[in-house]
C-alpha positions in Angstrom: -6.7 5.3 27.1 -6.5 7.6 23.8 -4.8 4.9 21.2 -1.8 6.4 19.5 -1.9 5.6 16.3 1.2 6.6 14.3 2.9 3.9 16.2 0.3 1.8 16.4 -2.2 1.1 14.0 -5.8 1.4 13.6 -6.6 -2.2 15.4 -6.4 -2.5 19.0 -4.4 -5.4 18.4 -1.6 -4.8 16.2 -2.1 -7.6 13.3 1.6 -8.6 12.2 1.5 -9.4 8.5 2.8 -12.7 7.1 6.7 -12.9 5.5 7.7 -15.4 2.7 11.4 -16.4 1.8 11.7 -14.7 -2.1 14.3 -15.1 -4.2 16.3 -12.9 -7.5 13.5 -14.5 -9.5 11.2 -12.2 -7.6 13.2 -9.4 -8.1 13.6 -9.7 -11.8 9.8 -9.7 -12.3 9.4 -6.6 -9.3 11.9 -4.9 -12.0 9.9 -5.8 -14.9 6.6 -4.9 -13.7 8.3 -1.7 -12.6 9.5 -1.4 -16.3 5.9 -2.0 -17.1 4.5 0.8 -15.0 7.1 3.5 -16.2 6.3 2.7 -19.7 2.3 2.9 -18.7 2.3 6.2 -18.6 5.6 7.6 -19.1 4.3 11.3 -19.7 2.3 11.5 -16.4 5.5 10.1 -14.6 7.9 12.6 -16.1 6.3 15.0 -14.4 7.0 13.3 -11.2 10.3 12.2 -11.8 11.6 15.9 -13.0 11.4 16.4 -9.1 14.1 14.1 -8.2 16.8 15.3 -10.5 16.1 19.0 -10.1 16.0 18.8 -6.7 19.7 17.0 -6.7 21.0 19.8 -9.0 19.4 21.8 -6.5 21.5 20.1 -3.9 25.0 20.0 -5.9 24.6 23.6 -6.7 24.9 24.1 -3.1 27.6 22.1 -2.5 29.8 23.5 -5.0 28.5 27.2 -3.5 29.7 26.5 0.0 33.2 25.0 -1.3 32.3 21.5 0.4 33.3 19.5 -2.3 33.8 15.9 -0.3 30.3 15.8 0.7 29.8 16.1 -3.2 29.8 11.8 -3.0 28.1 11.3 -0.3 25.6 13.3 -1.4 25.0 11.6 -4.2 25.2 8.4 -2.8 23.0 9.3 0.0 19.4 9.6 -2.7 19.1 6.1 -1.3 18.5 6.8 1.8 15.7 9.2 0.8 14.1 6.8 -2.3 11.7 5.2 -0.3 10.5 8.2 1.3 10.9 10.3 -2.7 8.3 7.2 -4.2 5.8 7.0 -1.9 3.4 8.6 -4.7 4.8 5.9 -7.5 3.5 3.3 -5.0 0.2 4.5 -5.0 0.4 5.1 -9.1 1.4 0.9 -8.9 -0.7 -0.1 -6.3 -4.3 1.7 -8.6 -3.0 -0.4 -12.2 -2.9 -3.0 -9.3 -6.5 -2.9 -9.3 -7.6 -2.5 -12.6 -8.5 2.0 -12.8 -6.7 4.5 -15.1 -4.1 6.5 -12.8 -3.2 10.1 -13.9 0.1 12.1 -12.2 -2.9 13.5 -9.8 -3.3 10.3 -8.4 0.7 10.1 -7.5 -0.8 12.9 -4.6 -3.5 10.5 -3.0 -0.7 9.1 -0.2 -2.4 12.8 1.3 -5.2 10.9 2.3 -4.5 8.1 3.4 -5.0 6.6 6.6 -1.8 6.4 7.6 -0.6 9.4 6.2 1.0 10.3 9.7 2.8 7.3 10.2 4.5 7.8 6.9 5.4 11.0 7.8 7.3 10.4 11.2 9.1 7.5 9.3 10.0 10.1 6.1 11.3 11.7 9.2 13.5 9.4 10.4 15.0 9.1 6.8 15.8 12.8 6.4 17.5 12.3 10.6 19.2 9.2 8.4 20.3 10.8 5.5 21.5 14.0 8.0 23.3 12.0 10.4 25.2 10.6 7.4 26.1 13.7 5.4 27.5 14.7 9.1 29.6 11.3 9.4 31.1 12.0 5.8 31.9 15.6 6.3 34.2 14.6 9.7 36.1 11.3 8.2 37.2 14.4 5.7 38.4 16.5 8.0 39.5 13.9 10.0 41.9 12.6 7.6 42.4 16.2 5.2 41.8 18.4 7.4 39.2 21.7 7.7 40.7 24.1 5.2 38.4 23.5 1.8 39.9 21.8 -1.1 41.1 24.7 -3.2 39.6 23.5 -6.7 37.9 20.3 -7.9 41.0 18.5 -10.0 43.0 18.9 -6.3 40.7 17.5 -4.9 39.9 14.0 -7.1 43.9 14.0 -7.3 44.2 13.7 -3.0 41.7 11.7 -3.2 42.6 9.0 -5.8 46.3 9.7 -4.8 47.4 9.5 -1.7 47.0 7.4 1.5 44.7 9.6 3.0 42.0 9.8 0.2 42.3 5.2 0.1 41.6 5.4 4.0 38.5 8.0 2.7 37.4 5.7 0.1 37.4 2.0 2.3 36.3 3.7 5.5 33.7 6.3 3.7 32.1 3.3 1.5 32.2 0.5 4.9 30.1 3.8 6.8 27.9 4.2 4.0 27.7 0.6 3.6 25.6 0.4 7.8 23.5 3.4 6.9 22.2 2.2 3.8 21.5 -1.2 5.6 20.0 0.9 8.3 17.3 2.2 6.0 16.9 -0.9 3.7 15.8 -3.0 6.8 13.6 -0.2 7.9 12.4 0.9 4.9 12.1 -1.5 2.5 8.4 -3.0 3.3 7.5 -0.3 5.5 6.3 2.8 3.2 4.3 0.2 1.1 2.9 -1.2 4.1 1.7 1.6 5.0 -0.2 3.0 2.2 -1.7 -0.1 2.0 -2.8 -1.0 5.3 -3.4 1.1 8.2 -0.9 -1.2 10.7 0.8 2.0 12.4 4.7 2.8 12.3 6.2 0.1 14.7 4.3 -3.0 12.7 5.6 -1.5 9.2 9.5 -1.2 10.3 9.0 -4.8 12.4 7.6 -5.9 9.3 10.4 -4.8 7.0 13.3 -6.2 9.5 11.9 -9.7 9.5 11.2 -9.6 5.2 15.2 -8.5 5.5 15.8 -11.1 7.9 14.0 -13.9 6.1 15.5 -13.2 2.8 19.1 -11.4 3.4 20.9 -12.8 1.0 17.8 -11.9 -1.8 17.3 -8.4 0.2 20.9 -7.5 -0.5 20.6 -7.4 -4.0 17.9 -6.2 -4.2 20.0 -3.5 -2.0 22.7 -3.3 -4.8 20.7 -2.8 -7.5 19.1 0.4 -5.6 22.7 1.8 -4.9 24.1 0.6 -8.1 20.4 2.0 -9.8 21.0 5.5 -8.6 24.2 6.3 -8.0 24.0 5.6 -12.1 21.3 8.3 -12.5 22.8 10.8 -10.4 26.1 10.6 -12.3 24.5 13.6 -15.5 24.3 15.7 -13.2 21.0 13.4 -11.4 19.4 13.6 -14.8 19.0 10.3 -15.2 17.0 10.3 -12.4 13.7 10.7 -14.3 14.2 7.3 -15.0 15.6 5.4 -12.6 13.6 6.6 -9.5 9.9 5.6 -11.1 11.1 2.4 -12.2 12.7 1.5 -8.5 9.2 3.1 -6.9 7.4 0.9 -9.3 9.4 -2.1 -8.5 9.7 -1.7 -4.9 5.6 -1.8 -4.6 5.6 -5.2 -6.4 8.3 -6.9 -4.2 6.4 -5.7 -1.0 3.5 -7.5 -3.0 6.1 -10.6 -2.9 6.9 -10.8 -0.1 4.2 -10.0 1.5 1.0 -11.9 2.2 -2.6 -10.1 1.6 -4.5 -10.2 4.5 -7.1 -12.9 5.4 -10.1 -12.1 3.9 -12.7 -11.1 6.3 -15.0 -13.8 7.3 -18.3 -12.5 6.3 -21.1 -13.0 9.7 -24.3 -14.4 8.3 -27.3 -12.0 8.3 -29.6 -12.6 10.9 -33.1 -14.3 9.7 -36.2 -11.8 10.5 -38.6 -13.9 12.3 -41.8 -14.6 9.7 -44.8 -12.9 11.5 -48.0 -14.9 11.1 
């Protein structure tokens, strides 16, 4: 029977990694090491990091062009949903530095040669589906409160959101729905992408391991989610330019967080070599 490698991984019997308990001190250390990775090679990372603010600026321009101002905030906050996928190349750089290698920006694209790339792509598609579901939900919520007519201007839009009862309900319900989407993405992806890059375990094991890590450390992982969401939001405010720093730091820190949460695989048992009989 053909083995569905994308879902089940390379092994006939899926091996479920051991999940550790962690605390805020582990988050602090992960962020510290993330900063170290960023400052170790900022010129190379800047080349990669510019992808994110440029893409964000293009999406923002598209939002304005379509006169869809109500989607600007959901768009900015939606970066938290795509962050785990966008940072996959940064995980690879941190992995190589951890091994004592001297990575370059080209090494970020080495993930394309990873045995887990089909599983990584499959999870990336899942995140994209969740992102577009969030954008659709945000638009439907706005239209249910304000109708289908687009706001006449940015000033009027801000005034309606901040000074009307409908605007208060939009802020409250929008943030509740956004929290639900973010919690789902955090649960399925905070560990899964680094794990797939490190081991070819398949998408199913990667996702279940990520969920187990969140379940074992609910408060710590919730704090990590707040740190990530706050950092991405602040980085998105000045026309997404701040993402050039925030994205690499959070990406590297996520790799080190994975190292804290998931135990390394046990060393393979080395079988003794068979002795060759000596002929007389």
